[in-house]
Rosetta silent file (secondary structure, phi, psi, omega in degrees, C-alpha in Angstrom):
SEQUENCE: MLPTEPSPEPGGAPPAFSGTRLSWRDLPRHVRDRIASLAGAPVGAEVMATSGFTPGFAAVLELVDGRQVFVKAVSPAQNSHSPELARQEIRAASAIPGSVPAPRLLWSHDDGEWVVLGFEAVVGRSPELPWRREDLERVLAAVGELSRTRPLAGHTLPDQAEAWASSMTGWRSFATLTAHERARVAERAGGIGEWAHRNLERLVAWERAAPPLAAGDRLVHGDLRADNVILDTERLWLVDWPHAGVGAPWLDLVCMLPSVTMQGGGAARALFDASPLSEGLSTDDQLALVAAVTGFFTWHCLQPDPPGLPNLRAFQRAQAYTAVAWLRELAGE
SCORE:     score description
SCORE:     0.000 S_00000001
   1 L     0.000   40.709 -179.978  -52.937  -15.325  133.217 S_00000001
   2 L  -110.036  150.489 -171.116  -52.165  -18.682  131.683 S_00000001
   3 L   -70.407  -56.296 -179.809  -49.932  -21.272  133.307 S_00000001
   4 L  -147.890  139.844 -175.273  -47.474  -22.332  130.598 S_00000001
   5 L   -75.960  130.398 -179.690  -47.477  -21.656  126.876 S_00000001
   6 L   -76.150  170.272  176.601  -48.182  -24.778  124.769 S_00000001
   7 L   -60.976  135.700  178.619  -46.254  -25.813  121.691 S_00000001
   8 L   -77.156   -9.809 -178.101  -47.099  -23.564  118.728 S_00000001
   9 L   -75.998  131.989  179.155  -46.891  -26.487  116.355 S_00000001
  10 H   -54.574  -38.131 -178.663  -50.344  -27.843  115.295 S_00000001
  11 H   -67.437  -14.590  179.674  -49.068  -31.376  115.698 S_00000001
  12 H   -89.276    3.578  179.523  -48.278  -30.572  119.310 S_00000001
  13 L   -61.683  139.722 -179.653  -51.925  -29.957  120.233 S_00000001
  14 L   -65.329  151.246 -178.870  -53.004  -32.130  123.175 S_00000001
  15 L   -72.191  144.550  175.917  -55.216  -35.117  122.341 S_00000001
  16 L   -88.369   73.524 -176.703  -58.985  -34.844  122.760 S_00000001
  17 E  -151.026  138.782 -177.249  -59.188  -38.004  124.819 S_00000001
  18 L   -65.781  -24.467 -176.136  -59.967  -38.656  128.452 S_00000001
  19 L    85.142  -10.865  178.468  -57.041  -41.049  128.755 S_00000001
  20 L  -136.411  138.617  178.618  -59.293  -43.527  130.556 S_00000001
  21 L  -152.474  136.422  174.160  -62.021  -45.752  129.148 S_00000001
  22 E   -79.633  145.977  171.950  -63.849  -48.774  130.484 S_00000001
  23 L   -93.339  172.347  179.385  -63.973  -51.914  128.384 S_00000001
  24 H   -56.757  -41.647 -177.606  -67.050  -54.125  127.975 S_00000001
  25 H   -73.648  -16.788  176.766  -65.753  -56.501  130.638 S_00000001
  26 H   -75.740  -20.107 -178.728  -65.237  -53.612  133.065 S_00000001
  27 L   -72.771  143.473  175.309  -68.979  -52.954  133.151 S_00000001
  28 L   -58.233  151.866 -176.213  -70.968  -54.642  135.928 S_00000001
  29 H   -57.292  -41.289 -176.878  -72.798  -57.775  134.852 S_00000001
  30 H   -67.727  -28.729  177.005  -76.233  -56.222  135.364 S_00000001
  31 H   -72.410  -43.191  177.131  -75.289  -53.280  133.124 S_00000001
  32 H   -60.686  -42.913 -179.816  -74.051  -55.604  130.363 S_00000001
  33 H   -63.565  -39.239 -179.630  -77.236  -57.649  130.621 S_00000001
  34 H   -67.561  -39.554  177.746  -79.371  -54.523  130.401 S_00000001
  35 H   -62.015  -45.802  179.725  -77.501  -53.279  127.333 S_00000001
  36 H   -61.866  -39.141  178.883  -77.957  -56.616  125.569 S_00000001
  37 H   -64.827  -45.770 -179.847  -81.672  -56.579  126.435 S_00000001
  38 H   -67.352  -36.256 -179.934  -82.156  -53.046  125.124 S_00000001
  39 H   -73.135  -23.663  177.245  -80.099  -53.776  122.016 S_00000001
  40 L    89.260   10.236  178.739  -82.163  -56.874  121.298 S_00000001
  41 L  -167.545  153.778  175.826  -79.260  -59.316  120.919 S_00000001
  42 L   -63.680  156.341  179.809  -76.148  -60.492  122.763 S_00000001
  43 E   -90.118  129.969 -179.844  -72.924  -58.585  122.243 S_00000001
  44 E   -99.020  -34.977 -177.290  -70.277  -60.299  120.161 S_00000001
  45 E  -158.674  165.289  178.218  -67.467  -57.723  120.021 S_00000001
  46 E  -132.848  148.241  171.155  -66.609  -54.111  120.810 S_00000001
  47 E  -124.816  104.979 -172.774  -64.670  -51.368  119.051 S_00000001
  48 E   -71.355  143.789  174.797  -63.745  -48.784  121.651 S_00000001
  49 L   -71.751  139.668 -176.297  -63.904  -45.071  120.852 S_00000001
  50 L  -113.765   15.204  174.120  -60.444  -43.488  120.841 S_00000001
  51 L  -143.883  169.979 -178.598  -61.418  -39.827  121.129 S_00000001
  52 E    94.169  163.432 -172.728  -63.662  -37.685  123.286 S_00000001
  53 L  -106.178    7.697  176.404  -63.661  -36.989  127.001 S_00000001
  54 L   -63.437  118.387 -175.349  -66.294  -39.468  128.236 S_00000001
  55 L   -84.619   -5.171 -178.580  -64.447  -41.270  131.066 S_00000001
  56 L   -92.217 -129.186 -179.759  -66.763  -44.273  131.221 S_00000001
  57 E  -101.562  132.549  176.137  -67.632  -46.763  128.490 S_00000001
  58 E  -150.940  111.923 -175.011  -67.926  -45.632  124.859 S_00000001
  59 E  -161.844  154.887  168.186  -67.776  -48.159  122.057 S_00000001
  60 E   -84.211  122.732  178.603  -69.440  -49.566  118.978 S_00000001
  61 E   -99.850  129.080  175.174  -70.886  -52.926  119.948 S_00000001
  62 E   -93.647  118.000 -178.213  -71.207  -55.613  117.313 S_00000001
  63 E   -87.410  156.482 -175.301  -74.254  -57.743  118.081 S_00000001
  64 L   -68.230  -16.212  177.160  -74.427  -61.439  117.249 S_00000001
  65 L   -89.541    7.362  175.414  -77.276  -60.794  114.788 S_00000001
  66 L    97.008  -11.968  179.251  -74.996  -58.583  112.690 S_00000001
  67 L   -81.517  164.661  175.879  -76.260  -55.183  113.822 S_00000001
  68 E  -127.985  150.924  175.601  -74.160  -52.487  115.455 S_00000001
  69 E  -146.714  139.454  175.994  -74.960  -49.917  118.118 S_00000001
  70 E   -92.802  126.374 -173.023  -72.832  -47.177  119.673 S_00000001
  71 E  -123.963  134.098  168.031  -73.147  -47.282  123.467 S_00000001
  72 E  -113.311  140.128  175.485  -72.132  -44.903  126.223 S_00000001
  73 E  -144.336  125.441 -177.159  -72.333  -46.001  129.861 S_00000001
  74 E  -138.042  154.893  174.131  -71.251  -43.875  132.816 S_00000001
  75 L  -142.776  167.650  178.695  -71.569  -43.834  136.598 S_00000001
  76 L   -61.610  -18.449 -179.303  -70.346  -41.491  139.355 S_00000001
  77 L   -64.160  -29.494  178.144  -67.410  -43.847  139.941 S_00000001
  78 L   -83.808  -44.404  178.894  -65.734  -42.527  136.775 S_00000001
  79 L  -163.791  132.223 -173.342  -66.667  -38.863  137.246 S_00000001
  80 L   -65.171  -23.941 -178.556  -69.373  -37.379  139.441 S_00000001
  81 L   -89.663  -16.496 -173.474  -70.649  -35.103  136.657 S_00000001
  82 H   -61.508  -42.565  179.288  -70.777  -37.719  133.889 S_00000001
  83 H   -59.787  -40.076  179.999  -74.208  -39.226  134.724 S_00000001
  84 H   -68.543  -35.804  175.194  -75.883  -35.804  134.611 S_00000001
  85 H   -62.708  -39.038  177.556  -74.195  -35.026  131.296 S_00000001
  86 H   -65.191  -39.439  176.736  -75.550  -38.313  129.969 S_00000001
  87 H   -64.364  -37.989  177.031  -79.028  -37.376  131.170 S_00000001
  88 H   -63.715  -36.397  179.141  -78.666  -34.019  129.449 S_00000001
  89 H   -68.511  -34.434  175.717  -77.769  -35.819  126.222 S_00000001
  90 H   -63.345  -44.976  178.357  -80.909  -37.949  126.511 S_00000001
  91 H   -64.087  -39.830 -179.156  -83.009  -34.790  126.864 S_00000001
  92 H   -63.591  -35.128 -177.055  -81.193  -33.127  123.982 S_00000001
  93 H   -59.143  -32.209 -178.752  -81.906  -36.051  121.657 S_00000001
  94 L   -78.017   -6.088 -178.813  -85.646  -35.322  121.822 S_00000001
  95 L  -106.054   -6.430 -173.759  -85.044  -31.737  120.658 S_00000001
  96 L   -90.012  118.712  178.871  -82.886  -32.439  117.595 S_00000001
  97 L   -63.761  155.639 -179.889  -84.786  -32.329  114.265 S_00000001
  98 L   -63.974  -20.179  179.413  -84.317  -35.184  111.839 S_00000001
  99 L   -73.263  -17.189 -179.124  -82.642  -32.823  109.381 S_00000001
 100 L   -79.696  134.119 -178.663  -79.661  -32.422  111.705 S_00000001
 101 L   -77.930   69.456  179.069  -76.822  -34.882  110.976 S_00000001
 102 L  -121.492  134.478  176.837  -76.787  -36.371  114.460 S_00000001
 103 L   -56.159  138.806 -175.203  -76.853  -40.118  115.211 S_00000001
 104 L   -78.320  135.087  173.683  -80.307  -41.135  116.423 S_00000001
 105 E   -75.820  119.997 -177.123  -80.762  -42.162  120.066 S_00000001
 106 E   -87.941  -38.402 -178.813  -82.272  -45.663  119.937 S_00000001
 107 E  -166.350  165.735  176.974  -82.800  -46.269  123.644 S_00000001
 108 E  -150.673  164.482 -179.437  -81.547  -45.278  127.076 S_00000001
 109 E  -149.467  136.866 -179.779  -81.522  -46.600  130.636 S_00000001
 110 E  -142.215  109.205 -179.158  -81.037  -44.835  133.968 S_00000001
 111 L  -101.458   13.472 -178.509  -81.076  -46.821  137.212 S_00000001
 112 L    92.747  -19.567  175.521  -79.965  -43.885  139.350 S_00000001
 113 L  -119.197  -60.195  178.343  -76.322  -44.942  139.244 S_00000001
 114 L   -93.394  132.122  173.419  -75.535  -46.108  135.716 S_00000001
 115 E  -115.005  126.402 -174.367  -76.806  -44.094  132.758 S_00000001
 116 E  -125.071  134.875  178.478  -76.666  -45.919  129.426 S_00000001
 117 E  -127.158  134.499  176.903  -77.344  -44.532  125.943 S_00000001
 118 E  -117.580  118.545 -178.145  -77.609  -46.525  122.712 S_00000001
 119 E  -111.769  157.076  169.627  -77.182  -44.646  119.413 S_00000001
 120 E   -60.966  136.828 -179.924  -77.284  -45.734  115.819 S_00000001
 121 L   -81.477  130.092  178.074  -73.717  -46.587  114.840 S_00000001
 122 L  -114.336  145.131 -175.842  -72.297  -44.369  112.109 S_00000001
 123 L  -103.171  134.836  178.121  -69.264  -45.254  110.027 S_00000001
 124 L   166.350 -161.560 -177.048  -66.556  -42.744  109.276 S_00000001
 125 E  -136.155  160.530  170.615  -63.446  -41.013  110.545 S_00000001
 126 L   -75.428  156.136  173.772  -62.538  -37.977  112.559 S_00000001
 127 L   -55.680  142.527  178.796  -61.230  -34.964  110.633 S_00000001
 128 L   -73.090  134.891 -179.568  -57.553  -35.342  109.849 S_00000001
 129 L  -118.487  139.473   -4.457  -55.332  -33.164  112.041 S_00000001
 130 L   -53.810  152.110 -174.363  -53.773  -30.756  111.377 S_00000001
 131 L   -54.287  133.427  168.503  -57.005  -29.787  109.653 S_00000001
 132 L   -88.138  142.931 -175.232  -57.192  -30.428  105.913 S_00000001
 133 H   -55.958  -42.773 -176.641  -58.899  -27.626  104.025 S_00000001
 134 H   -66.481  -36.182  176.465  -61.547  -29.897  102.485 S_00000001
 135 H   -66.096  -45.557 -177.768  -62.490  -31.358  105.887 S_00000001
 136 H   -63.980  -39.907  178.935  -62.694  -27.932  107.488 S_00000001
 137 H   -62.510  -39.647  177.877  -64.855  -26.557  104.686 S_00000001
 138 H   -64.339  -42.073 -177.907  -67.302  -29.439  105.119 S_00000001
 139 H   -69.688  -42.470  178.848  -67.492  -28.925  108.871 S_00000001
 140 H   -63.527  -35.358  175.797  -67.904  -25.155  108.613 S_00000001
 141 H   -64.447  -39.346  177.935  -70.698  -25.687  106.100 S_00000001
 142 H   -66.314  -37.695  176.329  -72.408  -28.035  108.582 S_00000001
 143 H   -63.117  -39.544  176.553  -72.040  -25.426  111.334 S_00000001
 144 H   -62.397  -42.363  177.381  -73.695  -22.934  109.004 S_00000001
 145 H   -63.321  -42.855 -179.849  -76.595  -25.307  108.386 S_00000001
 146 H   -62.327  -35.061 -177.720  -76.975  -25.932  112.109 S_00000001
 147 L   -65.679  -15.687  178.835  -77.078  -22.184  112.744 S_00000001
 148 L   -99.385    4.557 -173.723  -80.289  -22.005  110.713 S_00000001
 149 L  -100.610  139.291  174.721  -81.960  -24.836  112.622 S_00000001
 150 L  -108.615  145.935  178.094  -84.451  -24.483  115.471 S_00000001
 151 L   -66.777  162.284  179.772  -85.032  -27.226  118.035 S_00000001
 152 L   -64.672  150.495  179.368  -88.238  -29.231  117.970 S_00000001
 153 L   -59.364  145.150  179.052  -91.300  -27.770  119.642 S_00000001
 154 L    81.647    8.889 -178.021  -91.688  -28.597  123.311 S_00000001
 155 L   -66.908  160.585  177.010  -87.950  -28.901  123.900 S_00000001
 156 L  -120.647   29.092 -179.139  -86.433  -28.380  127.344 S_00000001
 157 L   -68.391  146.159  179.435  -83.007  -27.198  126.199 S_00000001
 158 L   -69.667  147.185  175.992  -81.304  -24.577  128.353 S_00000001
 159 E   -76.638  125.704 -174.213  -81.288  -20.959  127.222 S_00000001
 160 H   -70.468  -28.521  175.745  -77.738  -20.022  126.245 S_00000001
 161 H   -62.385  -42.879  177.721  -78.043  -16.419  127.424 S_00000001
 162 H   -68.353  -40.572 -179.872  -78.800  -17.708  130.925 S_00000001
 163 H   -63.897  -42.194  179.030  -76.100  -20.386  130.670 S_00000001
 164 H   -66.760  -36.120  179.964  -73.477  -17.857  129.603 S_00000001
 165 H   -61.182  -32.558 -176.820  -74.466  -15.493  132.423 S_00000001
 166 H   -96.597  -24.724 -173.231  -73.698  -18.216  134.970 S_00000001
 167 H  -110.097  -28.032 -178.643  -70.789  -20.097  133.352 S_00000001
 168 L   -90.223   71.074 -173.254  -68.823  -17.606  131.245 S_00000001
 169 L  -130.052   25.878 -174.468  -67.333  -15.816  134.241 S_00000001
 170 H   -60.751  -45.358 -179.006  -63.636  -16.661  134.014 S_00000001
 171 H   -67.623  -35.552  176.328  -62.288  -13.110  134.025 S_00000001
 172 H   -67.094  -31.580  175.633  -64.551  -12.164  136.915 S_00000001
 173 H   -66.733  -40.720  175.932  -63.213  -15.183  138.770 S_00000001
 174 H   -61.669  -36.665 -178.051  -59.677  -13.923  138.205 S_00000001
 175 H   -65.221  -20.368  178.640  -60.750  -10.522  139.514 S_00000001
 176 L   -81.716  -12.063  177.676  -61.644  -12.133  142.855 S_00000001
 177 L   -73.113  160.454  174.526  -58.031  -13.287  143.371 S_00000001
 178 L   -70.201  159.095  178.871  -55.633  -11.155  145.322 S_00000001
 179 H   -58.580  -37.974  179.298  -53.329   -8.872  143.347 S_00000001
 180 H   -64.964  -43.355  179.878  -50.395  -11.072  144.371 S_00000001
 181 H   -63.531  -42.933  179.371  -52.123  -14.240  143.118 S_00000001
 182 H   -63.746  -40.814 -179.307  -52.991  -12.614  139.773 S_00000001
 183 H   -64.911  -37.564  179.347  -49.439  -11.356  139.338 S_00000001
 184 H   -64.925  -44.111  179.305  -47.998  -14.823  140.000 S_00000001
 185 H   -64.558  -43.240 -179.640  -50.223  -16.433  137.381 S_00000001
 186 H   -61.285  -40.264 -179.418  -49.429  -13.684  134.875 S_00000001
 187 H   -63.100  -41.171  179.358  -45.695  -14.123  135.417 S_00000001
 188 H   -63.506  -29.596 -175.469  -45.924  -17.852  134.728 S_00000001
 189 H   -88.562   -8.089  179.483  -47.733  -17.175  131.443 S_00000001
 190 L    74.887 -146.075 -173.180  -45.222  -14.687  130.073 S_00000001
 191 H   -58.991  -41.273 -179.545  -46.281  -11.965  127.652 S_00000001
 192 H   -64.789  -42.602  179.688  -49.839  -13.177  127.145 S_00000001
 193 H   -65.591  -38.029  178.375  -50.433  -13.394  130.883 S_00000001
 194 H   -65.099  -39.244  177.331  -48.986   -9.950  131.443 S_00000001
 195 H   -61.769  -46.744  179.361  -51.313   -8.534  128.780 S_00000001
 196 H   -61.858  -39.855  179.893  -54.330  -10.166  130.447 S_00000001
 197 H   -62.253  -43.195 -179.638  -53.202   -8.891  133.845 S_00000001
 198 H   -68.524  -29.602 -172.652  -52.914   -5.314  132.549 S_00000001
 199 L  -107.439   18.593 -173.883  -56.257   -5.484  130.766 S_00000001
 200 H   -58.564  -38.536 -179.396  -58.318   -7.367  133.362 S_00000001
 201 H   -61.971  -42.958  177.235  -60.769   -4.496  133.837 S_00000001
 202 H   -66.040  -40.635 -179.642  -61.509   -4.415  130.101 S_00000001
 203 H   -61.226  -42.806  177.674  -61.758   -8.199  129.953 S_00000001
 204 H   -62.482  -42.390 -179.690  -64.323   -8.223  132.747 S_00000001
 205 H   -64.607  -44.109  177.862  -66.356   -5.528  130.996 S_00000001
 206 H   -61.739  -44.696 -178.425  -66.322   -7.404  127.681 S_00000001
 207 H   -60.253  -41.389  179.884  -67.261  -10.639  129.438 S_00000001
 208 H   -63.493  -27.412 -177.958  -70.224   -8.990  131.176 S_00000001
 209 L   -82.393   -6.745 -171.539  -71.528   -7.828  127.780 S_00000001
 210 L   -76.788  -42.124 -172.400  -71.556  -11.342  126.273 S_00000001
 211 H   -53.097  -42.827  178.305  -74.709  -13.095  127.645 S_00000001
 212 H   -60.913  -27.912  179.252  -77.260  -10.971  125.705 S_00000001
 213 H   -75.910  -12.021  177.220  -75.324  -11.810  122.514 S_00000001
 214 H   -88.768   -7.502 -176.225  -75.859  -15.507  123.256 S_00000001
 215 L   -74.110  145.321  177.771  -79.664  -15.167  123.167 S_00000001
 216 L   169.255 -175.696 -176.771  -81.604  -16.651  120.269 S_00000001
 217 L  -120.455   19.439 -177.279  -83.896  -19.416  119.069 S_00000001
 218 E   -97.180  153.656  175.309  -81.446  -21.642  117.181 S_00000001
 219 E   -71.254  126.309 -179.057  -80.259  -25.125  118.083 S_00000001
 220 E  -118.035  125.825  177.592  -76.766  -24.897  119.568 S_00000001
 221 L   -66.967  -47.924  174.288  -74.530  -27.961  119.894 S_00000001
 222 L    90.470   -6.606 -177.624  -72.434  -26.246  122.548 S_00000001
 223 L  -157.156   43.514 -177.573  -69.260  -28.334  122.253 S_00000001
 224 L   -76.603  129.108  175.122  -68.206  -28.595  118.620 S_00000001
 225 L  -153.294  173.250 -179.827  -64.618  -29.726  118.018 S_00000001
 226 H   -58.255  -37.667 -176.841  -62.890  -32.090  115.622 S_00000001
 227 H   -74.619   -5.992  175.215  -63.415  -35.030  117.985 S_00000001
 228 H  -107.095   22.834  177.185  -67.184  -34.444  117.908 S_00000001
 229 E  -127.486  137.311  173.537  -67.347  -34.780  114.122 S_00000001
 230 E  -123.805  130.918 -178.541  -67.434  -37.979  112.054 S_00000001
 231 E  -118.466  144.067  161.360  -66.901  -37.848  108.292 S_00000001
 232 L  -127.805 -170.410 -174.595  -67.320  -40.347  105.489 S_00000001
 233 L   -65.482  -25.736 -175.685  -67.047  -39.791  101.744 S_00000001
 234 L  -119.768  -28.839 -172.597  -70.610  -38.479  101.481 S_00000001
 235 L  -120.101  164.479  176.508  -71.946  -37.647  104.938 S_00000001
 236 E  -135.499  138.870 -179.180  -70.953  -35.755  108.048 S_00000001
 237 E  -123.736  136.769  172.262  -72.165  -36.434  111.576 S_00000001
 238 E  -103.956  120.618 -172.553  -72.159  -34.140  114.616 S_00000001
 239 L  -118.061  169.190  176.207  -71.958  -36.260  117.772 S_00000001
 240 L    62.418   90.692 -173.052  -71.994  -35.807  121.565 S_00000001
 241 L  -114.435   26.850 -177.080  -74.799  -33.364  122.416 S_00000001
 242 L   -67.141  -20.157 -177.910  -74.931  -33.087  126.255 S_00000001
 243 L   -99.068   15.283 -178.102  -74.210  -29.343  126.107 S_00000001
 244 L   -61.431  148.771  178.163  -76.944  -28.573  123.578 S_00000001
 245 E  -156.985 -170.526  177.174  -79.025  -25.454  124.084 S_00000001
 246 E  -123.064  128.854 -175.056  -81.008  -22.786  122.315 S_00000001
 247 E  -171.166 -154.415 -175.266  -79.322  -19.526  121.458 S_00000001
 248 L   -75.065  150.530 -175.779  -77.726  -17.279  118.871 S_00000001
 249 L   -66.448  -21.470 -175.418  -76.692  -18.689  115.488 S_00000001
 250 L   -91.887   -1.597 -172.181  -73.016  -17.696  115.867 S_00000001
 251 H   -64.835  -45.856 -177.419  -72.329  -19.409  119.194 S_00000001
 252 H   -61.577  -39.656 -179.836  -71.086  -22.760  117.897 S_00000001
 253 H   -66.169  -45.292  179.594  -68.656  -21.111  115.499 S_00000001
 254 H   -59.289  -44.090 -176.958  -67.250  -18.750  118.151 S_00000001
 255 H   -74.048  -27.100 -176.827  -66.752  -21.589  120.622 S_00000001
 256 H   -81.404  -34.008 -168.697  -65.289  -23.992  118.050 S_00000001
 257 H   -62.924  -33.587  174.987  -62.691  -21.771  116.395 S_00000001
 258 H   -57.812  -36.308  177.970  -60.093  -21.738  119.216 S_00000001
 259 H   -72.876  -33.930  177.843  -59.788  -25.527  118.829 S_00000001
 260 H   -62.806  -46.553  178.490  -59.621  -25.220  115.031 S_00000001
 261 H   -62.936  -45.116  178.961  -56.719  -22.784  115.307 S_00000001
 262 H   -55.752  -34.400 -175.402  -55.048  -24.955  117.958 S_00000001
 263 L  -102.249   26.181  168.780  -55.244  -27.918  115.576 S_00000001
 264 L    82.221   20.273 -176.509  -53.783  -26.168  112.552 S_00000001
 265 L   -89.968   -4.897 -179.736  -56.961  -24.999  110.788 S_00000001
 266 L   117.688  170.473 -176.970  -56.001  -21.340  110.426 S_00000001
 267 L   -67.786  132.997 -175.767  -56.419  -18.069  112.290 S_00000001
 268 H   -60.891  -44.288 -176.230  -59.690  -17.842  114.208 S_00000001
 269 H   -63.638  -42.985  179.866  -60.415  -14.226  113.305 S_00000001
 270 H   -62.913  -41.145  179.612  -59.934  -14.800  109.568 S_00000001
 271 H   -65.913  -41.306 -179.503  -62.166  -17.874  109.661 S_00000001
 272 H   -68.284  -44.375 -178.917  -64.872  -16.044  111.605 S_00000001
 273 H   -63.900  -28.610 -179.976  -64.781  -12.951  109.408 S_00000001
 274 H   -78.284  -12.163 -177.319  -65.093  -15.153  106.306 S_00000001
 275 L   -88.711  140.919  173.323  -68.278  -16.763  107.650 S_00000001
 276 H   -58.113  -20.512 -178.908  -71.746  -15.325  106.959 S_00000001
 277 H   -68.656  -15.795  178.739  -72.352  -15.795  110.701 S_00000001
 278 H   -82.639  -13.062 -176.892  -70.147  -12.790  111.405 S_00000001
 279 L   -65.319  133.846  179.189  -72.453  -10.448  109.498 S_00000001
 280 L    89.275   -7.773  177.195  -74.220   -7.959  111.745 S_00000001
 281 L   -97.287  122.506  177.817  -71.807   -8.439  114.645 S_00000001
 282 L   -74.613  168.955  175.325  -69.763   -5.345  115.457 S_00000001
 283 H   -60.337  -38.165  177.364  -66.179   -5.499  116.668 S_00000001
 284 H   -62.621  -40.043  177.120  -67.472   -4.738  120.179 S_00000001
 285 H   -61.596  -45.990 -179.468  -69.867   -7.688  119.915 S_00000001
 286 H   -64.866  -39.012  176.102  -67.048   -9.971  118.834 S_00000001
 287 H   -58.525  -42.329 -179.855  -64.820   -8.699  121.630 S_00000001
 288 H   -64.434  -48.081 -177.928  -67.529   -9.581  124.149 S_00000001
 289 H   -63.585  -48.556 -177.208  -68.121  -13.079  122.753 S_00000001
 290 H   -68.859  -35.882  176.786  -64.450  -13.972  122.358 S_00000001
 291 H   -61.914  -40.456  179.577  -63.569  -12.517  125.770 S_00000001
 292 H   -64.551  -44.528  178.935  -66.197  -14.730  127.407 S_00000001
 293 H   -64.572  -42.731 -179.831  -64.913  -17.857  125.643 S_00000001
 294 H   -62.859  -43.087  178.645  -61.307  -16.929  126.442 S_00000001
 295 H   -62.652  -38.624  178.574  -62.096  -16.369  130.107 S_00000001
 296 H   -60.061  -52.830 -178.064  -63.840  -19.737  130.298 S_00000001
 297 H   -64.355  -40.335 -176.056  -60.856  -21.642  128.882 S_00000001
 298 H   -65.881  -47.090 -179.413  -58.313  -19.610  130.857 S_00000001
 299 H   -66.461  -45.559 -175.205  -59.979  -20.033  134.243 S_00000001
 300 H   -70.175  -31.400 -178.281  -60.841  -23.699  133.798 S_00000001
 301 H   -68.389  -15.962  178.738  -57.423  -24.730  132.515 S_00000001
 302 L   -90.078   -5.248 -178.039  -55.937  -23.637  135.858 S_00000001
 303 L   -83.396  162.072  177.664  -58.229  -25.881  137.910 S_00000001
 304 L   -60.702  154.474  177.120  -57.251  -29.378  139.127 S_00000001
 305 L   -60.900  130.456  174.483  -57.767  -32.284  136.750 S_00000001
 306 L   -68.409  151.732  178.158  -61.313  -33.665  137.064 S_00000001
 307 L   -55.440  130.862  176.669  -61.506  -37.356  138.035 S_00000001
 308 L    78.318    4.360 -177.003  -61.071  -39.561  134.966 S_00000001
 309 L  -131.696   63.928 -173.671  -60.147  -36.618  132.697 S_00000001
 310 L   -69.877  -17.296 -178.154  -56.363  -36.159  132.922 S_00000001
 311 L   -98.057   -7.757 -170.971  -56.053  -34.487  129.481 S_00000001
 312 H   -63.992  -44.599 -175.598  -58.900  -31.978  129.747 S_00000001
 313 H   -66.272  -37.461  176.624  -56.990  -29.086  131.343 S_00000001
 314 H   -64.540  -37.384  178.478  -54.159  -29.274  128.786 S_00000001
 315 H   -66.173  -42.014  177.259  -56.758  -29.235  126.007 S_00000001
 316 H   -67.273  -37.846 -178.975  -58.431  -26.186  127.536 S_00000001
 317 H   -63.345  -43.707  179.501  -55.083  -24.468  128.066 S_00000001
 318 H   -63.198  -37.756  176.698  -54.121  -24.812  124.402 S_00000001
 319 H   -69.320  -33.699  178.102  -57.485  -23.344  123.369 S_00000001
 320 H   -59.791  -40.696 -179.098  -57.023  -20.494  125.848 S_00000001
 321 H   -66.106  -43.917  179.704  -53.848  -19.425  124.058 S_00000001
 322 H   -69.322  -32.944  177.676  -55.425  -19.375  120.611 S_00000001
 323 H   -68.951  -40.140  177.079  -58.488  -17.577  121.990 S_00000001
 324 H   -61.998  -40.853  178.248  -56.322  -14.921  123.655 S_00000001
 325 H   -61.150  -41.225  177.219  -54.516  -14.361  120.343 S_00000001
 326 H   -62.937  -44.399 -178.373  -57.901  -13.859  118.619 S_00000001
 327 H   -63.471  -43.363 -179.761  -59.013  -11.478  121.350 S_00000001
 328 H   -65.061  -36.246  177.819  -55.820   -9.400  121.154 S_00000001
 329 H   -65.057  -42.902  177.076  -56.163   -9.126  117.401 S_00000001
 330 H   -61.243  -36.419 -178.920  -59.744   -7.861  117.789 S_00000001
 331 L   -78.183   -3.322  178.933  -58.510   -5.350  120.346 S_00000001
 332 L    77.886   27.910 -177.662  -55.907   -4.080  117.879 S_00000001
 333 L  -123.285    0.000    0.000  -52.917   -5.262  119.897 S_00000001
């Protein structure tokens, strides 16, 4: 039930970039003044971020006193959901232990329209794509460390079992379409779509079984991909935490692997089976988890482009294909 099959070549993976970004001069004067006040010095230059899906402002600002700060600034004018995501990231910052390699939130501002976040600026690069083995091993090791981490006491992070119950409903959404509508989508997707169409009842059942498997007490990033990782020669940083929650230790790995496969990092099932995080999960458990992730990507990639995010649906569509391949392998097909 996918629209069109993407290029199988890793280099053909769609870019993880919103395609739109505000510059420093695009920000209203009062927002620029507030940023300079919070930063403690006037802004001398900017280095805009070239990855990620934030449709507003995202850049490293060089201050005239020599310091740097990474700043995000969003308003409903760019995307109606972006301000709430920024608020969620502010809340998440107070739950992340210092042991987690996440840039520290230095300050924030919310005037009801513009939400601004200032983080410590970290120096490094995104993982090279297609994935290099040494980069992937470092990131998978960091995911393993994160899976053993609990959020700070008093956190207000959402429970992932509840979040999955309400958001991981893609196959059930397909089931609400008419038979004619489902058949049309399946035809457009070719063999993979026909398989999903034939197996929709099983997919719905697997999806329904997933939320209890998301329950747990570990810190979950909720949106790990190559573009949310920064590497240098010695350190690794996990960035962009608006989807953080508390849940099972294997959630980040399950959700991340479709993008790893899409970007040339290897087969998702082999990578998952090689991880200690797969221990104790039966094939039925894995079918439920992967079916839920696959349904999410499949349903959302068919929706209209969100304002300010013209590349998001193509990125989700490419992950849907790699997730379906993982799911079919688990199902023995």
